[in-house]
DRENDO-1510 file (C-alpha; in Angstrom, 1 decimal, always signed):
<recs>
REC; n; res; u; v; w
REC; 1; MET; +0.0; +0.0; +0.0 .
REC; 2; PRO; +1.4; +3.5; -0.8 .
REC; 3; ARG; +2.4; +5.7; +2.0 .
REC; 4; PRO; +0.2; +8.7; +2.9 .
REC; 5; PRO; +1.3; +12.1; +1.7 .
REC; 6; SER; +3.0; +14.6; +4.1 .
REC; 7; PRO; +0.5; +16.0; +6.6 .
REC; 8; HIS; +1.8; +19.4; +5.8 .
REC; 9; PHE; -0.2; +19.5; +2.6 .
REC; 10; CYS; -3.9; +19.3; +2.0 .
REC; 11; MET; -4.5; +17.2; -1.0 .
REC; 12; LYS; -6.6; +14.4; -2.6 .
REC; 13; ILE; -5.2; +11.5; -4.5 .
REC; 14; SER; -7.1; +9.2; -6.9 .
REC; 15; LYS; -6.1; +5.9; -5.4 .
REC; 16; GLY; -4.5; +4.5; -2.3 .
REC; 17; TRP; -4.6; +7.0; +0.6 .
REC; 18; ARG; -7.1; +9.8; +0.6 .
REC; 19; VAL; -6.3; +12.8; +2.6 .
REC; 20; GLU; -8.5; +15.7; +3.3 .
REC; 21; CYS; -7.9; +18.5; +5.8 .
REC; 22; GLU; -9.5; +21.8; +6.6 .
REC; 23; SER; -6.3; +23.6; +7.7 .
REC; 24; ALA; -2.6; +23.0; +7.2 .
REC; 25; VAL; -0.7; +21.4; +10.0 .
REC; 26; ALA; +2.0; +23.7; +11.6 .
REC; 27; ASP; +5.3; +23.5; +9.7 .
REC; 28; ILE; +8.7; +24.6; +11.1 .
REC; 29; PHE; +9.5; +26.0; +7.6 .
REC; 30; ASP; +6.6; +28.5; +7.9 .
REC; 31; LYS; +8.8; +31.2; +9.2 .
REC; 32; GLN; +9.9; +34.4; +7.6 .
REC; 33; LEU; +12.1; +37.4; +8.3 .
REC; 34; THR; +10.4; +40.6; +9.4 .
REC; 35; ALA; +9.4; +43.0; +6.7 .
REC; 36; VAL; +12.3; +45.3; +7.6 .
REC; 37; MET; +14.8; +42.3; +7.5 .
REC; 38; GLN; +13.4; +41.1; +4.2 .
REC; 39; HIS; +14.0; +44.6; +2.7 .
REC; 40; ALA; +17.5; +44.8; +4.2 .
REC; 41; THR; +18.5; +41.4; +2.9 .
REC; 42; ARG; +17.3; +42.1; -0.6 .
REC; 43; MET; +19.4; +45.3; -0.9 .
REC; 44; ARG; +22.2; +45.3; -3.4 .
REC; 45; PRO; +24.6; +45.1; -1.8 .
REC; 46; ARG; +23.2; +43.9; +1.5 .
REC; 47; ALA; +24.6; +45.2; +4.7 .
REC; 48; VAL; +25.4; +41.5; +5.6 .
REC; 49; TYR; +27.0; +38.6; +3.8 .
REC; 50; ASN; +29.0; +40.7; +1.2 .
REC; 51; ALA; +31.5; +38.7; -0.8 .
REC; 52; LEU; +34.7; +40.8; -0.8 .
REC; 53; GLU; +37.9; +40.4; -2.7 .
REC; 54; ALA; +41.2; +40.6; -1.0 .
REC; 55; ARG; +44.4; +41.6; -2.9 .
REC; 56; GLY; +47.4; +41.8; -0.6 .
REC; 57; GLY; +46.4; +44.1; +2.2 .
REC; 58; GLU; +43.5; +45.7; +0.3 .
REC; 59; VAL; +39.8; +44.9; +0.0 .
REC; 60; PHE; +37.7; +45.3; -3.1 .
REC; 61; LEU; +33.9; +45.3; -3.6 .
REC; 62; GLY; +32.6; +45.4; -7.2 .
REC; 63; GLY; +36.1; +45.9; -8.3 .
REC; 64; LYS; +36.6; +49.1; -6.3 .
REC; 65; ARG; +39.1; +49.5; -3.4 .
REC; 66; LEU; +37.6; +50.1; +0.0 .
REC; 67; VAL; +38.9; +51.2; +3.4 .
REC; 68; MET; +38.0; +48.2; +5.5 .
REC; 69; ALA; +36.6; +49.3; +8.9 .
REC; 70; ALA; +34.4; +46.3; +9.7 .
REC; 71; ARG; +37.0; +43.7; +10.7 .
REC; 72; ASN; +38.2; +43.1; +14.3 .
REC; 73; ASP; +41.8; +42.6; +13.3 .
REC; 74; TYR; +42.8; +45.4; +15.7 .
REC; 75; LEU; +46.6; +44.9; +15.5 .
REC; 76; GLY; +46.5; +44.0; +11.8 .
REC; 77; LEU; +48.1; +40.6; +12.4 .
REC; 78; SER; +46.0; +38.5; +10.1 .
REC; 79; GLY; +48.1; +39.6; +7.1 .
REC; 80; HIS; +51.4; +40.0; +9.0 .
REC; 81; PRO; +54.1; +38.1; +7.0 .
REC; 82; ARG; +55.3; +36.1; +10.0 .
REC; 83; VAL; +51.8; +35.1; +10.9 .
REC; 84; VAL; +51.0; +34.1; +7.4 .
REC; 85; ALA; +54.3; +32.2; +7.0 .
REC; 86; ALA; +53.7; +30.3; +10.3 .
REC; 87; ALA; +50.2; +29.2; +9.1 .
REC; 88; ALA; +51.6; +28.1; +5.7 .
REC; 89; ASP; +54.4; +26.1; +7.3 .
REC; 90; ALA; +52.0; +24.4; +9.8 .
REC; 91; ALA; +49.7; +23.4; +6.9 .
REC; 92; ARG; +52.6; +21.8; +5.1 .
REC; 93; ARG; +53.8; +19.9; +8.1 .
REC; 94; TRP; +50.5; +19.0; +9.8 .
REC; 95; GLY; +48.0; +19.1; +7.0 .
REC; 96; ALA; +44.8; +21.2; +6.6 .
REC; 97; SER; +43.0; +19.7; +9.6 .
REC; 98; ALA; +43.5; +17.5; +12.7 .
REC; 99; SER; +40.3; +15.8; +11.6 .
REC; 100; ALA; +39.2; +14.8; +15.1 .
REC; 101; SER; +38.1; +16.3; +18.4 .
REC; 102; ARG; +40.6; +17.1; +21.1 .
REC; 103; LEU; +39.3; +14.2; +23.1 .
REC; 104; ILE; +39.9; +11.4; +20.6 .
REC; 105; GLY; +42.9; +12.1; +18.4 .
REC; 106; GLY; +42.7; +15.7; +17.4 .
REC; 107; THR; +45.2; +17.1; +20.0 .
REC; 108; LEU; +48.5; +18.0; +18.5 .
REC; 109; THR; +51.7; +19.0; +20.2 .
REC; 110; LEU; +51.0; +22.4; +18.5 .
REC; 111; HIS; +47.8; +22.8; +20.5 .
REC; 112; GLU; +49.6; +22.0; +23.8 .
REC; 113; GLU; +52.3; +24.5; +22.9 .
REC; 114; LEU; +49.7; +27.2; +22.3 .
REC; 115; GLU; +48.0; +26.4; +25.6 .
REC; 116; ALA; +51.2; +26.7; +27.5 .
REC; 117; ARG; +52.2; +30.0; +25.8 .
REC; 118; LEU; +48.7; +31.5; +26.5 .
REC; 119; ALA; +48.8; +30.3; +30.1 .
REC; 120; ALA; +52.2; +32.0; +30.6 .
REC; 121; PHE; +51.0; +35.1; +28.8 .
REC; 122; LEU; +47.8; +35.4; +31.0 .
REC; 123; ASP; +49.5; +34.1; +34.2 .
REC; 124; ALA; +46.9; +31.4; +34.4 .
REC; 125; GLU; +47.4; +27.9; +35.9 .
REC; 126; ALA; +46.0; +26.3; +32.7 .
REC; 127; VAL; +44.4; +27.0; +29.4 .
REC; 128; ILE; +42.3; +24.9; +27.0 .
REC; 129; VAL; +42.2; +26.0; +23.3 .
REC; 130; THR; +38.9; +25.6; +21.5 .
REC; 131; THR; +38.0; +25.8; +17.8 .
REC; 132; THR; +36.2; +29.1; +18.1 .
REC; 133; GLY; +35.6; +31.8; +20.6 .
REC; 134; PHE; +31.9; +31.1; +20.5 .
REC; 135; GLU; +32.7; +27.5; +21.5 .
REC; 136; ALA; +34.9; +28.7; +24.3 .
REC; 137; ASN; +31.9; +30.5; +25.9 .
REC; 138; LEU; +29.5; +27.6; +25.3 .
REC; 139; ALA; +32.1; +25.5; +27.2 .
REC; 140; LEU; +31.1; +27.3; +30.4 .
REC; 141; ALA; +27.7; +25.6; +30.6 .
REC; 142; PRO; +28.8; +22.7; +32.8 .
REC; 143; LEU; +29.7; +25.2; +35.5 .
REC; 144; LEU; +26.2; +26.6; +35.5 .
REC; 145; GLY; +24.3; +23.8; +37.2 .
REC; 146; ARG; +21.0; +23.4; +38.9 .
REC; 147; GLY; +20.7; +25.4; +42.1 .
REC; 148; ASP; +23.4; +27.8; +40.9 .
REC; 149; ILE; +22.7; +31.5; +40.0 .
REC; 150; VAL; +24.3; +33.3; +37.1 .
REC; 151; PHE; +24.2; +37.1; +36.7 .
REC; 152; SER; +24.8; +38.3; +33.1 .
REC; 153; ASP; +25.2; +41.7; +31.6 .
REC; 154; LYS; +22.4; +42.3; +29.1 .
REC; 155; ALA; +24.9; +43.6; +26.5 .
REC; 156; ASN; +27.0; +40.5; +26.7 .
REC; 157; HIS; +28.0; +38.7; +23.4 .
REC; 158; ALA; +25.5; +36.2; +22.0 .
REC; 159; SER; +27.9; +33.3; +22.9 .
REC; 160; LEU; +27.7; +34.2; +26.6 .
REC; 161; ILE; +23.9; +34.5; +26.3 .
REC; 162; GLU; +23.8; +31.0; +24.8 .
REC; 163; ALA; +26.1; +29.6; +27.5 .
REC; 164; VAL; +23.6; +30.9; +30.1 .
REC; 165; ARG; +20.7; +29.3; +28.2 .
REC; 166; LEU; +22.6; +26.1; +27.8 .
REC; 167; GLY; +23.3; +25.7; +31.5 .
REC; 168; PHE; +20.8; +24.9; +34.2 .
REC; 169; ALA; +21.5; +27.7; +36.6 .
REC; 170; ASP; +18.9; +30.3; +37.6 .
REC; 171; ARG; +19.4; +33.2; +35.3 .
REC; 172; ARG; +19.5; +36.9; +36.4 .
REC; 173; TRP; +20.1; +39.6; +33.7 .
REC; 174; TYR; +21.3; +43.0; +34.9 .
REC; 175; ARG; +21.2; +46.2; +33.0 .
REC; 176; HIS; +24.2; +47.0; +30.9 .
REC; 177; SER; +27.1; +48.0; +33.2 .
REC; 178; ASP; +24.6; +49.0; +35.9 .
REC; 179; MET; +26.4; +48.1; +39.1 .
REC; 180; ALA; +23.5; +49.2; +41.3 .
REC; 181; ASP; +21.1; +46.9; +39.4 .
REC; 182; LEU; +23.6; +44.0; +39.7 .
REC; 183; GLU; +24.0; +44.6; +43.4 .
REC; 184; ARG; +20.3; +44.6; +44.0 .
REC; 185; LYS; +20.0; +41.3; +42.3 .
REC; 186; LEU; +23.0; +39.9; +44.2 .
REC; 187; ALA; +21.6; +41.1; +47.5 .
REC; 188; VAL; +18.3; +39.2; +47.2 .
REC; 189; ALA; +19.8; +36.0; +45.8 .
REC; 190; ASP; +20.1; +32.9; +48.0 .
REC; 191; PRO; +23.3; +33.5; +50.0 .
REC; 192; ASP; +24.0; +29.8; +50.0 .
REC; 193; ALA; +23.8; +29.3; +46.3 .
REC; 194; ALA; +26.9; +29.1; +44.1 .
REC; 195; LYS; +27.0; +32.3; +42.0 .
REC; 196; ALA; +28.8; +33.5; +38.9 .
REC; 197; ILE; +28.9; +37.0; +37.3 .
REC; 198; LEU; +29.5; +36.9; +33.5 .
REC; 199; THR; +30.6; +40.0; +31.5 .
REC; 200; ASP; +32.4; +41.0; +28.3 .
REC; 201; GLY; +35.6; +42.8; +29.0 .
REC; 202; LEU; +35.3; +45.1; +26.0 .
REC; 203; PHE; +31.8; +45.2; +24.7 .
REC; 204; SER; +31.8; +44.5; +21.0 .
REC; 205; MET; +29.0; +46.7; +19.8 .
REC; 206; GLU; +29.7; +50.1; +21.4 .
REC; 207; GLY; +33.3; +49.8; +22.4 .
REC; 208; ASP; +32.9; +50.5; +26.1 .
REC; 209; LEU; +34.7; +48.6; +28.9 .
REC; 210; CYS; +33.2; +46.6; +31.7 .
REC; 211; ARG; +33.5; +48.2; +35.1 .
REC; 212; LEU; +36.0; +45.7; +36.4 .
REC; 213; PRO; +36.9; +47.3; +39.7 .
REC; 214; GLU; +33.3; +47.4; +40.8 .
REC; 215; LEU; +32.6; +44.0; +39.5 .
REC; 216; VAL; +35.5; +42.6; +41.5 .
REC; 217; SER; +34.2; +44.3; +44.6 .
REC; 218; LEU; +30.7; +43.0; +44.2 .
REC; 219; ALA; +31.9; +39.5; +43.4 .
REC; 220; ARG; +34.0; +39.3; +46.5 .
REC; 221; ARG; +31.3; +40.9; +48.7 .
REC; 222; TYR; +28.6; +38.4; +47.6 .
REC; 223; GLY; +30.8; +35.3; +47.1 .
REC; 224; ALA; +30.4; +35.1; +43.3 .
REC; 225; ARG; +32.9; +33.9; +40.8 .
REC; 226; LEU; +33.8; +36.5; +38.1 .
REC; 227; VAL; +34.0; +35.2; +34.5 .
REC; 228; VAL; +35.2; +37.7; +31.8 .
REC; 229; ASP; +35.0; +37.2; +28.1 .
REC; 230; GLY; +38.2; +38.8; +26.8 .
REC; 231; ALA; +37.4; +38.3; +23.1 .
REC; 232; HIS; +38.0; +41.9; +22.1 .
REC; 233; ASP; +40.4; +43.1; +24.8 .
REC; 234; ILE; +43.0; +40.3; +25.2 .
REC; 235; GLY; +45.9; +41.2; +22.9 .
REC; 236; LEU; +44.7; +44.8; +22.7 .
REC; 237; LEU; +44.3; +46.4; +26.1 .
REC; 238; GLY; +46.8; +47.1; +28.8 .
REC; 239; PRO; +50.6; +47.7; +28.8 .
REC; 240; GLY; +51.2; +44.0; +28.1 .
REC; 241; GLY; +48.1; +43.4; +26.0 .
REC; 242; ARG; +46.6; +41.1; +28.6 .
REC; 243; GLY; +43.2; +42.7; +28.5 .
REC; 244; VAL; +41.0; +44.5; +31.0 .
REC; 245; THR; +42.8; +43.1; +34.0 .
REC; 246; ASP; +46.0; +44.6; +32.6 .
REC; 247; HIS; +44.2; +47.9; +31.7 .
REC; 248; PHE; +42.8; +48.3; +35.2 .
REC; 249; GLY; +45.9; +47.0; +37.0 .
REC; 250; LEU; +44.0; +44.1; +38.5 .
REC; 251; PRO; +46.0; +41.0; +37.4 .
REC; 252; ASP; +44.4; +38.5; +39.8 .
REC; 253; ALA; +40.9; +39.9; +39.7 .
REC; 254; VAL; +39.2; +37.5; +37.3 .
REC; 255; ASP; +38.5; +33.9; +38.2 .
REC; 256; LEU; +38.1; +32.6; +34.7 .
REC; 257; HIS; +38.8; +34.1; +31.3 .
REC; 258; THR; +37.4; +33.2; +28.0 .
REC; 259; GLY; +38.7; +34.6; +24.8 .
REC; 260; THR; +39.2; +34.3; +21.0 .
REC; 261; LEU; +42.1; +34.1; +18.6 .
REC; 262; SER; +40.1; +35.8; +15.8 .
REC; 263; LYS; +40.5; +39.4; +16.9 .
REC; 264; GLY; +43.8; +40.7; +18.4 .
REC; 265; PHE; +45.5; +37.4; +17.3 .
REC; 266; GLY; +44.5; +37.6; +13.7 .
REC; 267; SER; +43.7; +33.9; +13.5 .
REC; 268; ILE; +40.7; +31.7; +14.5 .
REC; 269; GLY; +40.0; +29.7; +17.7 .
REC; 270; GLY; +39.1; +30.3; +21.3 .
REC; 271; PHE; +40.4; +29.5; +24.8 .
REC; 272; LEU; +39.5; +29.3; +28.5 .
REC; 273; ALA; +42.1; +30.3; +31.1 .
REC; 274; GLY; +41.9; +29.7; +34.8 .
REC; 275; PRO; +42.5; +27.3; +37.7 .
REC; 276; ALA; +44.0; +24.0; +36.5 .
REC; 277; GLU; +41.2; +21.9; +38.2 .
REC; 278; VAL; +38.5; +23.9; +36.6 .
REC; 279; ILE; +40.1; +23.7; +33.1 .
REC; 280; HIS; +40.6; +19.9; +33.6 .
REC; 281; TYR; +36.9; +19.6; +34.6 .
REC; 282; LEU; +35.8; +21.5; +31.5 .
REC; 283; ARG; +38.0; +19.4; +29.2 .
REC; 284; HIS; +36.0; +16.4; +30.1 .
REC; 285; THR; +32.5; +17.8; +30.5 .
REC; 286; SER; +32.0; +20.6; +27.9 .
REC; 287; ARG; +30.2; +19.2; +24.9 .
REC; 288; SER; +31.3; +22.1; +22.7 .
REC; 289; VAL; +34.9; +20.9; +23.4 .
REC; 290; ILE; +34.4; +17.2; +23.3 .
REC; 291; PHE; +32.3; +17.0; +20.1 .
REC; 292; THR; +34.1; +19.6; +17.9 .
REC; 293; THR; +37.1; +19.0; +15.7 .
REC; 294; SER; +40.1; +20.8; +17.1 .
REC; 295; ILE; +41.5; +24.1; +15.8 .
REC; 296; PRO; +43.3; +23.6; +12.4 .
REC; 297; PRO; +47.1; +23.4; +12.7 .
REC; 298; ALA; +47.5; +26.5; +10.5 .
REC; 299; SER; +45.3; +28.6; +12.9 .
REC; 300; ALA; +47.2; +27.4; +16.0 .
REC; 301; ALA; +50.5; +28.2; +14.4 .
REC; 302; ALA; +49.3; +31.6; +13.3 .
REC; 303; ALA; +48.1; +32.4; +16.8 .
REC; 304; LEU; +51.5; +31.4; +18.3 .
REC; 305; ALA; +53.3; +33.7; +15.9 .
REC; 306; ALA; +50.8; +36.5; +16.7 .
REC; 307; LEU; +51.3; +36.0; +20.4 .
REC; 308; THR; +55.0; +36.6; +19.9 .
REC; 309; ILE; +54.3; +39.9; +18.1 .
REC; 310; ILE; +51.8; +41.0; +20.8 .
REC; 311; GLU; +54.4; +40.4; +23.4 .
REC; 312; THR; +57.2; +42.2; +21.6 .
REC; 313; GLU; +55.6; +45.0; +19.6 .
REC; 314; PRO; +53.5; +47.2; +22.0 .
REC; 315; GLU; +53.6; +50.0; +19.4 .
REC; 316; ARG; +50.9; +48.2; +17.5 .
REC; 317; ARG; +48.5; +48.7; +20.4 .
REC; 318; ALA; +49.5; +52.3; +20.6 .
REC; 319; ARG; +48.8; +52.9; +16.9 .
REC; 320; ALA; +45.4; +51.2; +17.1 .
REC; 321; PHE; +44.4; +53.5; +19.9 .
REC; 322; GLU; +45.8; +56.5; +18.1 .
REC; 323; VAL; +43.8; +55.7; +15.0 .
REC; 324; ALA; +40.7; +55.2; +17.1 .
REC; 325; ARG; +41.2; +58.5; +18.9 .
REC; 326; ARG; +41.5; +60.5; +15.7 .
REC; 327; VAL; +38.5; +58.9; +14.1 .
REC; 328; ARG; +36.4; +59.2; +17.2 .
REC; 329; ASP; +37.3; +62.8; +17.8 .
REC; 330; GLY; +36.7; +63.6; +14.1 .
REC; 331; LEU; +33.3; +62.0; +14.1 .
REC; 332; ARG; +32.3; +63.8; +17.3 .
REC; 333; GLY; +33.5; +67.0; +15.8 .
REC; 334; LEU; +31.2; +66.5; +12.8 .
REC; 335; GLY; +28.2; +66.0; +15.2 .
REC; 336; PHE; +27.9; +62.2; +15.4 .
REC; 337; ASP; +27.1; +60.3; +18.6 .
REC; 338; THR; +29.9; +57.8; +19.3 .
REC; 339; GLY; +28.6; +56.7; +22.7 .
REC; 340; GLU; +31.1; +55.9; +25.5 .
REC; 341; SER; +33.7; +54.2; +23.4 .
REC; 342; VAL; +37.3; +54.6; +24.4 .
REC; 343; THR; +38.6; +51.8; +22.2 .
REC; 344; PRO; +39.2; +50.9; +18.5 .
REC; 345; ILE; +35.5; +49.9; +18.4 .
REC; 346; VAL; +33.8; +53.2; +17.5 .
REC; 347; PRO; +30.0; +53.2; +17.1 .
REC; 348; VAL; +28.0; +55.9; +15.2 .
REC; 349; ILE; +24.7; +55.7; +16.9 .
REC; 350; THR; +21.7; +56.6; +14.7 .
REC; 351; GLY; +18.8; +55.3; +16.9 .
REC; 352; ARG; +16.6; +53.9; +14.1 .
REC; 353; LYS; +17.6; +50.8; +12.2 .
REC; 354; GLU; +16.5; +52.4; +8.9 .
REC; 355; LEU; +18.9; +55.3; +9.5 .
REC; 356; ALA; +21.8; +52.9; +10.4 .
REC; 357; THR; +21.2; +51.0; +7.2 .
REC; 358; ALA; +21.0; +54.2; +5.1 .
REC; 359; LEU; +24.2; +55.6; +6.7 .
REC; 360; TRP; +26.0; +52.3; +6.0 .
REC; 361; ARG; +25.0; +52.5; +2.3 .
REC; 362; GLU; +26.0; +56.1; +2.0 .
REC; 363; VAL; +29.3; +55.6; +3.6 .
REC; 364; LEU; +29.9; +52.6; +1.3 .
REC; 365; THR; +29.4; +54.8; -1.7 .
REC; 366; GLU; +32.2; +56.9; -0.4 .
REC; 367; GLY; +34.5; +53.9; -0.4 .
REC; 368; VAL; +34.4; +52.9; +3.3 .
REC; 369; PHE; +33.1; +49.5; +4.4 .
REC; 370; THR; +31.6; +49.4; +8.0 .
REC; 371; SER; +29.0; +47.3; +9.9 .
REC; 372; ALA; +25.3; +48.2; +10.3 .
REC; 373; VAL; +24.2; +46.9; +13.6 .
REC; 374; SER; +20.6; +46.6; +15.0 .
REC; 375; ALA; +18.5; +44.5; +17.3 .
REC; 376; PRO; +19.1; +41.9; +18.7 .
REC; 377; ALA; +22.8; +42.8; +18.8 .
REC; 378; VAL; +21.9; +46.2; +20.3 .
REC; 379; PRO; +18.7; +47.6; +21.7 .
REC; 380; GLU; +16.2; +48.7; +19.0 .
REC; 381; GLU; +16.6; +52.3; +19.9 .
REC; 382; ARG; +20.4; +52.2; +19.7 .
REC; 383; SER; +20.9; +50.9; +16.1 .
REC; 384; LEU; +24.3; +52.0; +14.9 .
REC; 385; VAL; +27.1; +51.9; +12.3 .
REC; 386; ARG; +30.2; +50.3; +13.8 .
REC; 387; LEU; +33.8; +50.9; +12.9 .
REC; 388; SER; +36.5; +48.5; +13.9 .
REC; 389; LEU; +39.8; +50.3; +13.6 .
REC; 390; GLN; +43.2; +48.8; +13.1 .
REC; 391; ALA; +46.8; +49.6; +13.7 .
REC; 392; THR; +47.4; +49.2; +10.0 .
REC; 393; HIS; +45.0; +52.0; +9.0 .
REC; 394; THR; +47.0; +54.9; +7.5 .
REC; 395; ASP; +46.6; +58.6; +7.9 .
REC; 396; GLU; +45.0; +58.6; +4.4 .
REC; 397; ASP; +42.6; +55.9; +5.6 .
REC; 398; ILE; +41.6; +58.1; +8.5 .
REC; 399; GLU; +40.9; +61.0; +6.2 .
REC; 400; ARG; +38.8; +58.9; +3.9 .
REC; 401; ILE; +36.8; +57.5; +6.8 .
REC; 402; LEU; +36.0; +61.0; +8.2 .
REC; 403; GLY; +35.3; +62.4; +4.7 .
REC; 404; ALA; +32.9; +59.5; +4.0 .
REC; 405; PHE; +31.0; +60.1; +7.2 .
REC; 406; ALA; +30.9; +63.8; +6.6 .
REC; 407; HIS; +29.4; +63.5; +3.1 .
REC; 408; ALA; +27.0; +60.7; +4.1 .
REC; 409; GLY; +25.9; +62.3; +7.3 .
REC; 410; ARG; +25.1; +65.6; +5.5 .
REC; 411; ARG; +23.2; +63.9; +2.7 .
REC; 412; LEU; +21.0; +62.1; +5.3 .
REC; 413; GLY; +20.6; +65.2; +7.5 .
REC; 414; LEU; +22.2; +63.5; +10.4 .
REC; 415; ILE; +24.8; +66.2; +11.0 .
REC; 416; PRO; +24.9; +70.0; +10.3 .
REC; 417; ALA; +25.8; +71.1; +6.8 .
REC; 418; GLY; +29.3; +72.3; +6.1 .
REC; 419; PRO; +32.3; +71.9; +3.8 .
REC; 420; PRO; +33.6; +68.4; +3.4 .
REC; 421; PRO; +36.9; +67.8; +5.1 .
REC; 422; VAL; +38.4; +65.9; +2.2 .
REC; 423; PRO; +37.5; +65.7; -1.5 .
REC; 424; VAL; +35.1; +63.1; -2.8 .
REC; 425; GLN; +36.3; +60.6; -5.3 .
REC; 426; PRO; +33.7; +61.1; -8.0 .
REC; 427; MET; +34.5; +58.0; -10.1 .
REC; 428; LEU; +34.4; +55.7; -7.0 .
REC; 429; ARG; +31.1; +57.2; -5.8 .
REC; 430; GLU; +29.5; +57.1; -9.2 .
REC; 431; THR; +30.4; +53.5; -9.8 .
REC; 432; LEU; +29.3; +52.3; -6.4 .
REC; 433; LEU; +26.0; +54.3; -6.6 .
REC; 434; ASP; +25.2; +52.4; -9.8 .
REC; 435; TRP; +26.0; +49.1; -8.1 .
REC; 436; VAL; +24.0; +49.6; -4.9 .
REC; 437; SER; +20.9; +51.1; -6.5 .
</recs>
C-alpha cells in the first residue's frame, strides 16, 4: 500500500490513501524574516554577507578598493608576514585539519604549545584551546548547574547568552554596566547558592569597557565567581596586551577568562584560562569541546606567531588607539554620537535601524566598508554603524573615513551642513552608486 502524503499539505489522490484537511498542519518552515529584515537582505549590496575580494592588504567590492573598517583585526596581524608564514608552514607539516576532536585524536603538540604559551601570557594555571571563541563560551555551561545562580550583563555577546541558556543555573540579567542593578540582584539572591557573574571585558558593539573594579568588589562581597570574556580586549588592552585586567591593574581579579584568537591574534580559535582543576573539569564535561574537531594546525601556528608579536611590539596597540582617537574625535566634531567608546570599536549611533542601514549604504558609496548593527545585537533604539579600527589604518585611511561620514551624514541630514573635510572621489562614488541602486 502506498504511504500517505505529508500531513503538511492538503490534497486528494485518486487511489491509495485519501487525505482531506480543513487547515494545514503547523510547519517549522513556515517562518519568515520581518518586513524590515526582508527589505534589508534584498538590498544590493546587502549590509550583511557581502563577498569581498582581497588583494594583498587591500579589500575590493565590485572591483573598487575600499577602506576596510568592519573587521576586528585590531593589530593588523591576520596579514602579517610572520603570521601568514607560520600558518603556511604548519599546513605543510600537519595538513589542513586535525580531523578529530581534542578528546579522541585531534590534540596535536602544536595545540599544547599554544595552551602553554597562552597560560604563561595570561599568568593562568591552565588553558584549553577551542575551535572558536563562541565554542569557548559555550564550554562554560557545565559550571552553571541546577541550584546555581548566574548574573549576566544584558549587553554580553551572543555566545555568553547562549552559554547561560545552555546551562541549568537560575538566570538573572542585569542592565548594561549598571552596578547598582547588579548589586540589587545579588543582595536578594540565595546566600548559600553558588554564584557567577558573566561579562564581556570590552563590549563588542559600542566599544565600552566593563566596570571591572566594581565587578570585582561585588563578586567578593557576595561570594560570586567572576568570568570575563576577553574576546575583544586580550591582545589589545593594557601595557602588556593582557586585556581589561591589565588595563585596570587588577591582574588577579578574574576567576576565569574566555577569549578568542580571531580578533587581536588575527587567527581563528578560542580559549578558556583559569585554575587547573576547573580547566581539567571542562576538558571532560564541555560538549562544545568534546564533540568539535580541534582548531586547524595553521590557525594554531598563526596564533602562536601573533602572540610573539603581541608580546614584543607594543607600538601596534598604541597605533590602534591613536587611529581610534583620531577617528572618534573627528566623528564627534562632525556632530555624530559615538557613545562611550574609548577603544578601537567606534559606534556611530543613529537610533533607528533604517537610519543605520541608510548611513551604512551612503558611507559605502564613499569607499568605506563598515558594519550596520541593530537588534538583537543592540537595543532597538540604539541601532548604529560600527567601525572596527586597526593599527594598519594609514593617515590617508583616517581622512577617507572622516570624509565618507561627513558626506554621508550631511546627505542624510544626520549632522549639520558644512564643507567636506576631504575631496570626494567622483569615479568611485558614481560606480558604487550604480552598483547599490
